[in-house]
DODREN-45982 format. One record per residue: residue number from 1; residue in one letter; x, y, z of N, C-alpha, C, CB in turn. Coordinates in steps of 0.001 Angstrom, whole numbers, plus 524288, in hexadecimal, padded with zeros to 5 digits. Glycine has a CB too. Layout:
# DODREN-45982
  seq  type   n_px   n_py   n_pz  ca_px  ca_py  ca_pz   c_px   c_py   c_pz  cb_px  cb_py  cb_pz
  NUM     A      X      Y      Z      X      Y      Z      X      Y      Z      X      Y      Z
...
//
This chain:
# DODREN-45982
  seq  type   n_px   n_py   n_pz  ca_px  ca_py  ca_pz   c_px   c_py   c_pz  cb_px  cb_py  cb_pz
    1     M  D42BB  53CE8  1BA35  D4085  5425A  1BD09  D3B40  5405A  1BDF1  D408A  54873  1B937
    2     M  D3800  540C2  1C107  D31B0  54019  1C106  D30DB  5459F  1C1F5  D2EA3  53BDA  1C5CE
    3     R  D2B1A  544B6  1BF25  D26FC  54A58  1C040  D21FF  547C3  1C1D4  D2597  54ECA  1BA40
    4     T  D1E27  54B53  1C515  D1BEB  54B3C  1C8B9  D172A  54DD1  1C779  D1E9B  54CC9  1CC64
    5     V  D134B  54A80  1C73D  D0C69  54E9B  1C6A5  D0B7C  54CD5  1CA93  D06C2  54DC8  1C1CC
    6     S  D093D  55143  1CE76  D0529  550D2  1D473  CFF97  55099  1D0C1  D056A  557EA  1DA16
    7     N  CFD4B  54D68  1D212  CF675  54CD6  1D027  CF22F  54C54  1D474  CF566  5472D  1CC97
    8     R  CF120  550DA  1D685  CEC87  54F52  1DA20  CE77D  54F46  1D7F2  CEC1F  552AF  1DE79
    9     R  CE563  54B9D  1D9F9  CDDD1  54AC3  1D5F6  CDD06  54D3D  1DA16  CD8FD  543CD  1D45A
   10     S  CD7FE  551B6  1D80A  CD357  55349  1DA72  CCF19  55065  1DAD0  CD1DE  55703  1D89D
   11     R  CC952  5524A  1DB7E  CC468  54E65  1DB79  CC32E  551D8  1D5BC  CBEF0  54E83  1E1CE
   12     T  CC52B  553E2  1D3E9  CC370  554D0  1CDD3  CC813  552AB  1CA19  CC269  55BAB  1CC79
   13     G  CCBFA  55006  1CD48  CCF58  54DCB  1C8C8  CD44B  54DAE  1C903  CCEBC  55005  1C483
   14     C  CD805  54E30  1C5FC  CDDB5  54AF8  1C6BE  CE1BC  55245  1C562  CDEF0  54397  1BFC7
   15     S  CE381  551A8  1C8F9  CE779  557C3  1C5D0  CED1B  5574E  1C6B9  CE611  55EAD  1C8EF
   16     I  CEF59  55A17  1C3A8  CF482  55962  1C510  CF694  5609F  1C702  CF80B  55620  1BF05
   17     L  CF7E9  56083  1CBD1  CF93F  5656E  1CE93  CFC85  568E2  1CC52  CFB50  56490  1D313
   18     A  D020E  566C4  1CB22  D05D9  56B2F  1C8BD  D089E  566DA  1C627  D09C2  56F91  1CD0D
   19     L  D0B0E  568F9  1BF51  D0D5E  56593  1BC5C  D1171  56AD3  1BADF  D0968  56218  1B79C
   20     A  D17F0  56743  1BB75  D1B72  56B17  1B894  D1FC6  56976  1B676  D1D01  56EE5  1BB69
   21     T  D25B6  56C59  1B47D  D2929  5679E  1B41E  D2B1B  5641B  1B55C  D2B23  56792  1B3AB
   22     V  D2A81  56348  1BE3E  D2A28  56002  1BEAE  D2446  55F98  1C222  D2ECD  55E95  1BFEA
   23     L  D2377  55C24  1C02D  D1BD3  55B9F  1C1A6  D1BC9  55AE0  1C61B  D17B0  556AA  1BF3B
   24     A  D1892  55CA8  1C9FD  D15CA  55C20  1CF02  D0FD5  55AE8  1CCFE  D165B  561C7  1D2EA
   25     V  D0E98  55912  1CE23  D08E0  559B8  1CFAA  D07F0  552E1  1D1F2  D045B  55C0D  1C95F
   26     G  CE723  4F4E5  1A17E  CE36E  4F17F  19E61  CE638  4F3A8  1987F  CDBD4  4F2F3  19F93
   27     A  CE788  4F2F8  194FC  CE81C  4F260  18F8E  CE475  4F42C  18A87  CE883  4EDAE  18F5C
   28     S  CE65C  4F606  18754  CE0BC  4F603  18264  CE570  4F5C8  17D3B  CDB27  4FDEE  1822D
   29     P  CE41A  4F357  17988  CE824  4F43C  1745C  CE51B  4F871  171E8  CE927  4EEA7  16FCF
   30     A  CE8D5  4F9A0  16DDB  CE74D  4FF8D  16BAA  CE440  4FBCC  16655  CEE06  5052A  169BF
   31     A  CE123  4FED3  16558  CDC61  4FDC3  16035  CDBCE  50458  15DEC  CD494  4FAC7  16349
   32     A  CD82C  502C2  15BC1  CD65A  507DE  15B0C  CD38E  50DEB  15D53  CD475  50696  158EF
   33     Q  CD77B  50F61  16056  CD624  511C4  165B0  CD8E3  51810  165FB  CD8D1  50D77  16ACD
   34     S  CD7ED  519A2  169DC  CDA89  51E76  16C4F  CDEFC  51E7A  16BB5  CDA0E  51F56  17138
   35     F  CE1EE  51D5D  16FE4  CE7A2  51D39  1723F  CE998  5172C  17004  CE7A4  51DD5  179E5
   36     Q  CEC8A  518B5  16B22  CF047  51585  168D7  CF3D4  511DD  16C1A  CF348  518B9  16620
   37     G  CF229  50D7E  16ED2  CF520  50A92  17226  CF357  5074C  176A4  CF81B  50D8D  173D6
   38     T  CF6BE  5051B  178B7  CF28D  50041  17B45  CF4E8  502C8  182CB  CF54E  4F687  17888
   39     G  CEF92  5038E  18465  CF12E  5050F  188E5  CF070  50086  18E12  CEE4A  50A1C  18993
   40     T  CF375  50160  192EA  CF1CF  4FD43  195E5  CF1F2  500A1  19C02  CF60B  4F78A  19507
   41     F  CEF49  4FD4B  1A098  CEE2B  50048  1A502  CF449  4FF42  1A809  CE834  4FE00  1A86F
   42     T  CF84F  4FF7B  1AA0F  CF9C6  4FF98  1AC04  CF994  4FF6D  1B17B  CFA92  500FF  1AA36
   43     S  CF58C  50513  1B346  CF54B  504E4  1B7E7  CEE82  5079F  1B859  CFAB7  507FA  1BA94
   44     G  CED24  50575  1BEE2  CE920  50885  1BBD6  CE476  5036F  1B7EE  CED77  50D3A  1B708
   45     S  CDE62  50530  1B806  CDCBF  50102  1B41E  CD960  50525  1B1DD  CD9D4  4FAFC  1B63A
   46     G  CD64A  50208  1ACF5  CD47E  504E3  1A9A6  CD301  5009E  1A44E  CD8A9  50984  1A8E0
   47     V  CD212  501A7  1A241  CD004  500AA  19C4B  CD086  5038A  1971F  CCB42  50097  19C84
   48     I  CD30A  5012F  1932C  CD441  50479  18F4A  CCF5B  50286  18AF6  CDAD9  503C6  18D5F
   49     T  CCED8  503E3  1875E  CCA74  5022B  181A3  CCA95  50650  17E87  CC38E  50118  182BE
   50     T  CCB46  50573  17904  CCC81  505DC  1739B  CC6BA  504E2  17074  CD14F  50160  17211
   51     S  CC591  509BB  16DDF  CC226  50947  1693B  CC534  50C41  164D2  CBC32  50BC7  16A4A
   52     P  CC2A9  50C7A  16170  CC469  510D3  15D0B  CC44F  51654  15E13  CC12F  51086  1587C
   53     N  CCA57  5184B  15F24  CCB5A  51DEC  15E9B  CCA18  51F3C  166A5  CC5BF  52185  158B4
   54     T  CC942  51AE1  1693C  CC92A  51BFB  16EDD  CCCC7  517E0  17360  CC2F7  51BBB  17029
   55     T  CCE6D  51B32  1756E  CD0E2  51716  17AC7  CCE35  518B8  17EA1  CD764  51769  17CC7
   56     A  CCB3D  5172F  181E6  CC940  517EA  186B9  CCDAD  51365  18A54  CC215  51685  186A8
   57     I  CCDE0  51772  18FC1  CD0DE  51515  1925F  CCEA4  5166F  198A7  CD684  516AE  190A5
   58     S  CCC0D  512C8  19952  CC961  512B5  19E09  CCB7E  51100  1A3CC  CC594  50FCD  19CE4
   59     V  CCD67  5140D  1A8C1  CD01D  513BC  1ADC9  CCE3A  512E0  1B13D  CD231  516D5  1AF37
   60     T  CCDF2  50E4E  1B360  CCAA7  50C69  1B860  CCE87  50D93  1BD20  CC8E6  5057A  1B820
   61     S  CD2CF  51153  1BCE3  CD505  510BB  1C21A  CD629  51829  1C314  CDB87  50BCF  1C1FB
   62     P  CD70B  517FC  1C759  CD7C0  51F22  1C799  CDE64  51FE2  1C43D  CD82B  52231  1D08E
   63     T  CE130  51C62  1C62B  CE48E  51E89  1C1C1  CE5F4  51A29  1BD54  CEA03  520D2  1C448
   64     A  CE87F  519E4  1B91B  CEB94  515CE  1B543  CEDEC  517E7  1B23A  CE901  5124C  1B253
   65     V  CF10B  5142B  1B08A  CF5DD  5160C  1ACA3  CF548  512C7  1A82F  CFC13  51558  1AF05
   66     I  CF784  5132E  1A383  CF5D0  510E8  19E43  CF877  510FA  19AA8  CF222  51291  19C5A
   67     N  CFCB7  50D8D  199E7  D015F  50B73  1966F  CFE0F  50B34  190A6  D041F  504A8  198CD
   68     W  D00AE  50EF4  18C91  CFE4D  50E0D  18805  D03D9  50D23  18550  CFA34  512C0  185D5
   69     T  D0209  508F2  1811F  D06D5  5083B  17D8F  D0325  50931  1778E  D0A66  5010D  17E7D
   70     P  D0785  50D60  174F6  D03FE  50F56  1713F  D04FA  50B50  16D2B  D04DF  51550  16F84
   71     T  D0220  50C20  16783  D00F6  508AA  162DC  D05CC  507D0  161C5  CFDB7  50AB4  15E2A
   72     D  D0710  50DE7  15FE2  D0D24  50CEB  15C35  D1199  50F4C  1615C  D0DA3  51230  15484
   73     N  D1267  50B20  161CC  D15AB  50C38  1668E  D1DA7  50A4B  16507  D1216  50779  16C52
   74     V  D1E68  50B5D  1611C  D2367  50967  15F69  D2661  50EF4  15FA7  D234B  5063A  1594E
   75     A  D2BE0  50D13  15E68  D2F40  50F66  15D95  D2E91  51414  15849  D32CD  50B70  15D63
   76     N  D2D94  5187B  15796  D2BF5  51BBB  15398  D30C6  5223E  15561  D23B1  51C7E  15446
   77     P  D348C  52300  15664  D34F9  527A5  15812  D3279  52C94  15638  D3917  5281F  157FC
   78     N  D3078  52F9A  15A51  D2E18  534A1  15AB9  D2B9C  53532  156A9  D312C  538C4  15B7C
   79     V  D2804  53243  1545F  D2366  52F84  1516C  D1E0E  52F0E  15626  D25CE  5289A  14F11
   80     P  D1954  53302  155CF  D13DE  533BE  15AD8  D10C2  52D4C  159D4  D0DB7  53ACE  158A8
   81     I  D1095  52C94  15F92  D0E0E  527C5  15F7A  D0711  52B59  15FDD  D10A1  522DC  16594
   82     V  D0577  52B18  15D7C  CFE8F  52B91  15E83  CFB80  528CE  1602C  CFBC0  52C16  15B23
   83     F  CFB9C  5290B  16526  CF7F1  526DB  167E2  CF372  52890  168D7  CF94B  52601  16B52
   84     Q  CF06F  52B45  1679E  CEC2E  52BF6  166B4  CEA0C  52EAD  1621F  CEB05  52D7F  16A2A
   85     P  CE8EF  52BE2  15EA8  CE630  52E10  15975  CE358  5332A  15A2C  CE1FA  52A0C  15749
   86     G  CE28C  5368A  157C7  CDEC3  539D7  1584C  CD7B6  53869  156B7  CE117  53DEF  1552B
   87     G  CD5C9  53A86  15892  CD0BA  53929  15775  CCED1  53372  15B3B  CD09B  5384E  150DB
   88     T  CD09E  53330  15F43  CCFC2  52E00  1633D  CCFFF  52F6D  16641  CD250  529C1  163DE
   89     S  CCCF8  52D03  16BBA  CCD2E  52EEC  17278  CCF68  52B57  17561  CC7AB  52FCC  17579
   90     A  CD15E  52ED7  1796B  CD1A9  52A0A  17E86  CD053  52BA9  18288  CD6A7  527A2  18026
   91     D  CCB84  52752  18444  CC875  52910  188E8  CCA65  52612  18E08  CC245  527FC  187E8
   92     F  CCAF5  52AAF  1919F  CCD5F  527F7  1980F  CC88D  5277F  19B9F  CD258  52C95  19BE9
   93     S  CC75A  52501  19FDD  CC232  5239E  1A28A  CC4C3  52203  1A509  CBDC3  520C0  1A0F1
   94     G  CC220  522B4  1A999  CC206  520AE  1B131  CC0D7  52355  1B303  CC628  51F68  1B4EA
   95     G  CC0B2  52246  1B936  CBC74  524D3  1BEFE  CBFBF  52786  1C06E  CBA0B  5210F  1C476
   96     G  CBF9F  52AC8  1C1AF  CC124  5306D  1C6F3  CC5F0  53250  1C201  CC50E  52DB9  1D038
   97     N  CC91A  533E5  1C58B  CCD14  537C5  1C32B  CD313  533D0  1C2D1  CCDB4  53E06  1C7D4
   98     Y  CD1E6  52F66  1BF21  CD66B  52E88  1BDA4  CD8AA  52E96  1BAEF  CD769  52CAE  1BDF0
   99     A  CDEB3  52E56  1B9CE  CE380  52F19  1B74D  CE450  52A73  1B452  CE7DE  53037  1BAE9
  100     V  CE6F6  52B83  1AF26  CE963  52827  1AC19  CEE0B  52823  1AA93  CE77C  527D2  1A8DD
  101     L  CF0B2  524B9  1AAA5  CF7A4  526C5  1A835  CF66D  522FB  1A1D8  CFF90  522F4  1ADD2
  102     N  CF776  525BC  19E1D  CF80E  522F4  19A4F  CFE37  523E4  198C3  CF3E4  5243C  19658
  103     R  D0014  51DEC  19865  D0514  51DAE  197F2  D0687  51CFC  191BA  D06F5  51961  19B84
  104     I  D09AB  51FD6  18E50  D0937  51B9B  18720  D0FA4  51C82  18747  D049C  51F98  17EF7
  105     N  D0F67  51743  187A8  D146E  514E2  1880C  D177A  51415  1819F  D1351  50EF9  18B43
  106     V  D190E  5183D  17F0C  D1ACE  5174C  17980  D215C  5141B  17A74  D1B07  51E2A  175BE
  107     A  D2286  51267  176A1  D2662  50F58  1757C  D2AA0  5128D  1736E  D24CC  50B6B  17228
  108     D  D29F9  517A5  17139  D2ED8  51BEE  16CC0  D2B8F  5204A  171AB  D2D56  51D63  16249
  109     T  D2EB3  52239  1755C  D2EE4  5273B  17734  D2EC7  52BA4  17678  D30D4  527B3  17870
  110     S  D31AE  52CEC  17050  D31AC  52F11  16B33  D2B53  53063  16957  D34AE  52ABA  16746
  111     R  D271F  52CF5  16A03  D237E  52E4E  1676C  D2014  52F67  16A8D  D2239  52B76  16429
  112     V  D1EB1  53627  1692E  D1A8D  53980  16E06  D14E5  535E3  16D04  D1925  54210  16C42
  113     V  D1011  535E8  16EAB  D0B78  53295  17087  D08D3  5384F  16E72  D0AD6  52FC1  177F3
  114     E  D049A  536CE  16A27  D022A  53A9E  1673B  CFB25  53851  16A87  D03B5  539C4  15EF6
  115     L  CF763  53CBD  16B57  CF3E2  53CA7  16C18  CF0D0  54119  16A20  CF407  53B92  16FF4
  116     H  CEBAD  53E11  1654F  CE8D3  54028  161FF  CE426  54034  164B1  CE8E0  53DDD  15D38
  117     G  CE1BA  53D84  16652  CDC1B  53DAE  16803  CD901  5401D  16D1F  CDB14  538F5  1682E
  118     T  CD6BE  53D2D  16EE7  CD4B5  53E68  174D7  CD63C  53C72  17A16  CD006  53D39  1750F
  119     I  CD6ED  53DE4  17CBC  CD6E0  53BE3  18243  CD2CE  53CF6  186A3  CDB3F  53D7F  18444
  120     R  CCF9E  53C54  187A0  CCDBF  53D23  18D65  CCA30  53A03  19141  CCB73  54144  18D48
  121     T  CC85A  53C2F  19499  CC65C  53972  198A5  CC011  537E7  19991  CC813  53C40  19C8F
  122     V  CBE23  53464  1982E  CB80F  5336B  196B8  CB5CE  530E8  19B1D  CB701  52FC0  1918F
  123     A  CB0CD  5333B  19D1D  CAC35  52E51  1A069  CA746  52DDF  19B8A  CA87A  53188  1A83B
  124     N  CA6BE  52966  19CA2  CA16B  526F8  199CF  C9FF8  52A6D  193F4  C9B98  527C3  19EA3
  125     G  CA6B3  52B2E  18F82  CA65B  52DEA  18E57  CA729  5337A  18CB9  CA56B  52CAF  18F29
  126     A  CA759  5364C  19115  CA716  53C45  190A2  CAC51  53CD3  192F2  CA202  53F9F  193CF
  127     L  CAEF3  541B8  192AB  CB37A  544EB  19595  CB1AA  54512  19AEE  CB48A  54B0C  19362
  128     N  CB6BC  542E6  19FBD  CB586  5434B  1A446  CB8D2  54716  1A644  CB57F  53EDF  1A6A6
  129     G  CBA49  54801  1AD10  CBD50  54949  1AF3D  CBFDF  54623  1B1C8  CBC25  54C09  1B102
  130     T  CC1AE  54216  1B015  CC4DC  53FAD  1B3B2  CCA3E  53CA3  1B0B9  CC10C  53BA5  1B6DD
  131     G  CCDF5  53B69  1B365  CD2E4  53A52  1B1AF  CD6E2  53CAF  1AFFB  CD2A7  53831  1AF3D
  132     S  CD930  53BC7  1AF67  CDE73  53D74  1AED5  CE2A3  53C1C  1AC2A  CDFF4  53D64  1B20C
  133     L  CE56A  53CF5  1A745  CE61B  53881  1A312  CED2E  53C11  1A21C  CDFCD  53861  19C22
  134     Y  CF066  536DA  1A28D  CF55C  5371E  1A2D1  CF7F8  53526  19EC2  CF6D9  5353B  1A6B8
  135     F  CFA15  534D4  19AED  CFCE1  53483  19823  D0371  5342C  1960C  CFAF5  53660  19783
  136     Y  D0661  530E4  195F0  D0C8D  52F8C  19570  D0EAF  52BA4  19060  D0E2D  52C64  19B0E
  137     S  D11D6  52FE7  18E70  D1428  52E78  18A0F  D191C  52FD4  189C8  D11DB  5300E  18632
  138     P  D1E23  52B8D  18883  D244A  52F1C  18B47  D2511  531FC  183EC  D2C74  52882  18E9B
  139     S  D239B  5317C  18226  D2210  533D9  17BDF  D20DA  53AC9  17D31  D1AE1  53002  178C3
  140     G  D1CA9  5397A  17FC1  D19F8  53EBD  180EA  D1407  53D96  17D13  D1E78  544EC  17E87
  141     F  D115B  5438E  17B19  D0C69  54272  179C1  D0B86  5476C  17696  D088F  54149  17E85
  142     L  D09AB  54732  1704B  D0731  54B7B  16E65  D0282  5492B  16EAF  D08CB  54DBB  16950
  143     L  CFF19  54ED8  16E97  CF8CA  54FB0  16FE4  CF593  55162  168D9  CF829  55681  175A1
  144     G  CF569  54F42  1652D  CF418  55137  160F3  CEFC9  55480  161DA  CF357  54DA8  15D74
  145     G  CEF65  55832  15D34  CEBAA  55B97  15ADF  CE6BD  55970  15E3E  CEB40  55B18  15409
  146     S  CE4D7  55637  15C36  CDE0C  551EF  15CFB  CDFDA  5512A  1616C  CDBF4  54B36  15915
  147     S  CE30B  550A8  164CF  CE2A5  54DBE  16A28  CDDC0  54FF1  16E71  CE8AE  54E8C  16D24
  148     V  CDAD5  54D26  17211  CD7CC  550CD  1763A  CD7C1  54EDD  17C0C  CD1B9  55150  1748A
  149     I  CDB42  54F04  17D24  CDB93  54DEE  1832A  CD7A3  54FAD  18701  CE012  55016  18511
  150     N  CD3AB  54DD4  18A04  CCF42  5506B  18DA8  CCDFA  54BEF  19274  CC929  551DA  189AF
  151     V  CD24E  54E73  19545  CD132  54A46  199FB  CD2E5  54D10  19E62  CD459  54477  199AD
  152     P  CD13D  54C5F  1A2EB  CD0AD  55076  1A998  CD685  550DA  1A945  CCDC9  54CC8  1B127
  153     S  CDBEE  54F57  1A987  CE11A  54EDC  1AA5D  CE440  54BDC  1A5B5  CE1A1  54C39  1AF72
  154     L  CE8FB  54E63  1A53E  CEBD8  54BD5  1A1AA  CF207  54D40  1A0CD  CE90B  54C8B  19D24
  155     V  CF4DE  548BE  1A0BA  CFC69  54B60  1A1AC  CFAA4  545F2  19BA2  D0340  54942  1AAE3
  156     L  CFE32  5499E  197EC  D0227  5471E  19474  D0989  54594  197E3  D027D  54C61  18EC8
  157     S  D0C0A  54278  19714  D105F  54561  1975E  D1348  54125  1956A  D11EC  547F0  19C97
  158     A  D18C3  542AA  19448  D1CB8  53E7B  1913A  D1F93  53CA2  19661  D217C  54172  18C03
  159     L  D2001  54052  19AF1  D22C9  53BAD  19E30  D1E9B  5385B  1A2D3  D283B  53EC8  1A1CC
  160     P  D22AD  5334A  1A514  D20C1  52F5D  1A724  D1B09  531D9  1AC3F  D2681  52C18  1A99D
  161     I  D17A7  52EB9  1A9A6  D1469  52FA6  1AFC3  D151A  52BF6  1B2BE  D0E6C  53019  1AFF0
  162     M  D1658  52C10  1B748  D1980  527F4  1BA7B  D140A  52442  1BF0E  D1F48  52C61  1BEE9
  163     A  D14D7  51F37  1BF44  D10C9  51C71  1C09B  D13A0  519F8  1C4FB  D0E44  518FC  1BC55
  164     D  D10D9  518CC  1C8B4  D1302  51655  1CE68  D132B  50F5C  1CCA2  D0D90  517FF  1D4CA
  165     A  D162E  50AFF  1D1A1  D13DB  506BD  1CF43  D0EE9  50464  1CE0C  D1544  50444  1D0E8
  166     N  D0BC4  5084D  1D06E  D0634  505FA  1CFA5  D034C  508DD  1CC22  D0310  505AB  1D480
  167     G  D065B  50AC2  1C740  D04AD  50DD5  1C214  D0230  512DD  1C354  D009E  50AA0  1BE95
  168     N  D0194  51581  1C92A  D00B7  517F4  1CB0B  D03D5  52056  1C8D4  D01B2  51439  1CF87
  169     F  D0154  5232F  1C6A5  D04D2  52690  1C525  D031C  52C32  1C630  D05F3  52599  1BFEF
  170     I  CFE44  52C68  1CAE3  CFCDA  53096  1CD81  CFDCA  52ED8  1D1C2  CF836  532A5  1CCE9
  171     V  D00F1  52FB5  1D48D  D024B  52D7E  1DAE5  D02A3  532A5  1DF07  D091D  529F6  1DB1C
  172     G  D0031  52EC9  1E407  D0272  5322B  1E7F6  CFC5E  53666  1E888  D0935  5358F  1E565
  173     A  CFE61  53929  1EED8  CF9B5  53B64  1F112  CF917  54001  1EC4F  CFA82  53DB0  1F7EA
  174     D  CFDDC  542D2  1E9A4  CFCD0  5472D  1E68E  CFCA3  54670  1E1D1  CFFBB  54AB7  1E723
  175     R  CFCAD  540C2  1DFDC  CFA0E  53EEE  1DAB3  CFD6D  5412D  1D80E  CF44B  5404F  1D928
  176     T  D0342  53EDD  1D7BC  D08A4  540DC  1D655  D07DF  53D1B  1CF0C  D0F10  53E03  1DC42
  177     V  D08A8  53EEA  1CAC0  D0A3D  53DA4  1C71A  D0FE5  53CB8  1C5D5  D0857  54031  1C4DB
  178     T  D149A  53A36  1C43E  D1880  53AD6  1C3D1  D1A62  53890  1BF7A  D1A3F  53A04  1C76C
  179     F  D1EDC  53F15  1BA8B  D1FBA  53D9D  1B69D  D252A  53B3F  1B7DD  D1EF0  54168  1B2D0
  180     G  D25F5  537C0  1B38A  D2DF0  5362A  1B1F0  D2F15  53B28  1AEBA  D2FE7  52F04  1AC8E
  181     T  D349E  53824  1ADF2  D36EA  53B7E  1A8DA  D3626  53814  1A4E5  D3D34  53D4E  1A8E1
  182     A  D33CC  53C9B  19FDE  D338C  53C3B  19BD6  D363D  5386B  199C4  D3421  53FC7  19A5F
  183     V  D34AA  533A3  197EE  D36BF  52F0F  192B0  D3A4A  5315E  18E72  D3151  52CAA  18EDE
  184     N  D3820  5361C  18BC2  D392B  537E4  185A8  D39D7  53CAB  18858  D3456  5375B  1802C
  185     P  D3EBC  53FD7  18939  D3EDA  545ED  18A36  D3BE7  548E1  1861D  D44A9  54826  18A43
  186     S  D3C61  54651  182AE  D397E  54930  17C5F  D3352  54AC7  17CE2  D397A  543EE  1768E
  187     A  D31AA  54659  180A6  D2C54  5460E  17F54  D2871  54AEE  18172  D2A88  540CE  1817C
  188     S  D2363  54A9E  17CBA  D2280  54FC8  17D39  D1A5D  54DBD  17DA8  D25E9  5545D  176BB
  189     I  D1911  5535F  1807F  D1436  552F8  17F98  D109A  5574F  17CEE  D12A9  551D7  183E2
  190     T  D0F4A  5570C  17799  D0D7E  55A1E  17489  D0855  55A27  173DA  D0F8F  559AC  170D0
  191     T  D0437  55FB8  174FA  CFDF8  55F0A  172A1  CFF81  56303  16CFC  CF7A2  5624C  177E4
  192     M  CFBD4  55FF8  16923  CFD1A  56373  164E0  CF76F  56757  165E0  CFDE5  55FE8  15E3C
  193     P  CF714  56B79  161C5  CF3C0  56EA1  1616E  CEE67  56CF1  15F80  CF5BE  57204  15EEC
  194     N  CEA05  56FAC  162E1  CE50F  56B09  163AE  CE478  566C8  166BF  CE42D  56881  15FBC
  195     S  CE86F  56636  1679B  CE7AA  56176  16B74  CE4AB  5645E  171A2  CEEE7  55E34  16CC0
  196     Q  CE227  560D0  175D5  CDEAA  5630D  1779A  CE079  56014  17D54  CD902  5627A  17491
  197     I  CE034  560F1  1825F  CE0FB  55EE1  18651  CDE14  56280  189A4  CE625  55DD9  1873C
  198     T  CD902  55F43  18CDB  CD525  5603C  18F9B  CD5B2  55D50  1952C  CD0A5  55EEE  18C8E
  199     A  CD5E4  56238  199D6  CD55D  55D8B  19D98  CD324  5618F  1A0CC  CDABF  559B7  19FDD
  200     N  CCEA5  56360  1A0E0  CCB12  568C6  1A28E  CC792  5664B  1A727  CC69B  56B9C  19CE3
  201     M  CC986  562D6  1AAEF  CC745  5619A  1B121  CC87D  56462  1B3EB  CC868  55D54  1B3DA
  202     T  CC66E  564EA  1B7A6  CC811  565B2  1BD9D  CCD22  56481  1BD9A  CC533  56247  1C1E3
  203     G  CD1D9  566A3  1BFAC  CD6E1  56297  1C105  CD995  5607E  1BE96  CD663  55F0F  1C30C
  204     S  CD8AE  561F7  1B8C5  CDA78  55F58  1B467  CE06A  56015  1B382  CD771  56118  1AFE1
  205     Y  CE294  55D80  1B055  CE9AD  560BF  1AFA1  CEB06  55E0B  1A9A7  CF028  55DDE  1B5FB
  206     V  CEDBC  55F5A  1A772  CF1F2  55D5D  1A3E3  CF5AE  55FBE  1A3AD  CF0FF  55CCD  19F5F
  207     A  CF9DE  55BEF  1A354  CFFFE  55AF4  1A2F4  D0209  55847  19CBF  D019C  5564B  1A83E
  208     L  D05EB  55CB2  19B51  D0847  558A5  19723  D0DFE  559C7  19965  D0730  55A16  18FB0
  209     V  D0F49  555EE  19A2F  D1584  554E8  19B30  D1926  550D2  198FB  D1623  553F0  1A032
  210     A  D1DB2  5532C  1967C  D21DF  550AB  192BA  D2582  554DE  19271  D1FD0  54ED6  18CC6
  211     P  D2A62  5532A  191B4  D2F67  55744  19019  D2D0A  559AF  18BEA  D3583  55496  18E32
  212     R  D29E7  558F2  18A16  D274F  55D8B  1843B  D227E  55E9D  184A2  D2739  55B36  17DCC
  213     V  D2187  56330  186D7  D1977  562D0  185BA  D1976  5699B  18318  D139D  56217  18EAF
  214     A  D15CB  56689  17EB2  D1556  56A7E  17B64  D1038  56A32  1797C  D191D  56A82  17781
  215     H  D0ADF  57200  17BB4  D075B  56CD7  17B31  D0358  574C0  1782E  D049B  566E8  183C4
  216     P  D02A9  5725D  17190  CFE7E  57656  1703C  CFAAB  57404  16FDA  CFEE1  57953  16BFC
  217     G  CF750  571C4  17223  CF3A6  570FB  1735A  CF148  572BD  17559  CF366  56EEC  17434
  218     T  CE9E0  57030  17903  CE90D  573E2  17C02  CE7E1  5707A  181E2  CE473  577A0  17979
  219     I  CE85B  5721C  1867C  CE736  56EA0  18AA4  CE348  5749E  18DA8  CEDF7  56B55  18E6F
  220     T  CDF78  5702C  18F0B  CDB08  574BC  1938E  CDA46  56FE4  197A1  CD2E2  577C3  19030
  221     T  CDB88  57328  19AF4  CDC33  56EF7  1A131  CD935  57508  1A3D4  CE57F  56C5B  1A493
  222     K  CD5CE  5728B  1A7D6  CD46C  576BB  1AF41  CD974  57794  1B2F9  CCF87  57251  1B4C6
  223     R  CDC99  5733A  1B21E  CDEDC  57614  1B5BD  CE5A9  575BF  1B3FC  CDD09  5739D  1BBBF
  224     E  CE91B  5716B  1B1CF  CEDAD  5729D  1B075  CEFFE  570E8  1AC46  CF01D  571D3  1B387
  225     A  CF39E  572EA  1AA0F  CF680  56ED1  1A543  CFAB7  5709C  1A421  CF3E1  56E0C  19FCD
  226     A  CFF28  56C61  1A5A0  D0517  56BF0  1A597  D067F  56ABA  1A1A0  D0772  568D7  1A8B1
  227     L  D0B90  56E4C  19E8C  D0E69  56BD2  19AA4  D12F6  56A8A  19C31  D0EE4  56E6A  19673
  228     V  D1483  5667F  19DEE  D19D5  565C4  1A10F  D1E30  561C1  19D3D  D1837  56274  1A79C
  229     A  D21C9  56541  19D65  D26C9  5637D  198BD  D29C6  5624F  19C14  D29B6  567B1  19463
  230     A  D2AA8  55DFE  19EAF  D2EB1  5596C  19FEE  D3132  5552B  19E0D  D2D8F  55786  1A281
  231     V  D369C  55338  1A0A3  D36E8  54DCC  19E7A  D37F2  548F0  1A31C  D3BD2  54DE2  19A1D
//
């Protein structure tokens, strides 16, 4: 079964117009960094740089897909992968209303991906109002109590986000995003108490898409937030 999100870009940003159960709407080595893994641009272009406690992703194309391989990527059933430790920051930057799909490719789909640090979009070191971030893991995500995500728009998905032969995951005149069937029908997205998601720009949206969604954390958005349980 395929599911789609229609995603229309306005002058002020990119917005998902509707979400429901059927939804309409380069490489860098692992180091002492924020994202614990190796990232490779498989479409679009950009540069990934690392420094202590920081991963910086500079996107130089309107859309891009990055495949991430976690450092801890072995079979270890039901043991979480800490992909982003607390006290670290992943900073995305780019020109215009760019969109980035981050695929976190886990070897063991029973191992949920944990995020405990800060994820944000920046320009010249300050928060900025462009950039839509999409994250996909077949094992789902857990946002720890120290996690802070501050971006114009955000999608976290345990369902595959499909791309065409050229790597485009937002396609067509109506700017559609298509979701496939969950690889792990038990995958979940959980936000822990005190976790914070902020998408507070005009036209912002937040979507959590997984077979199971639990959200005791905080979401702040000017437009819409959707918690979608779907397989």
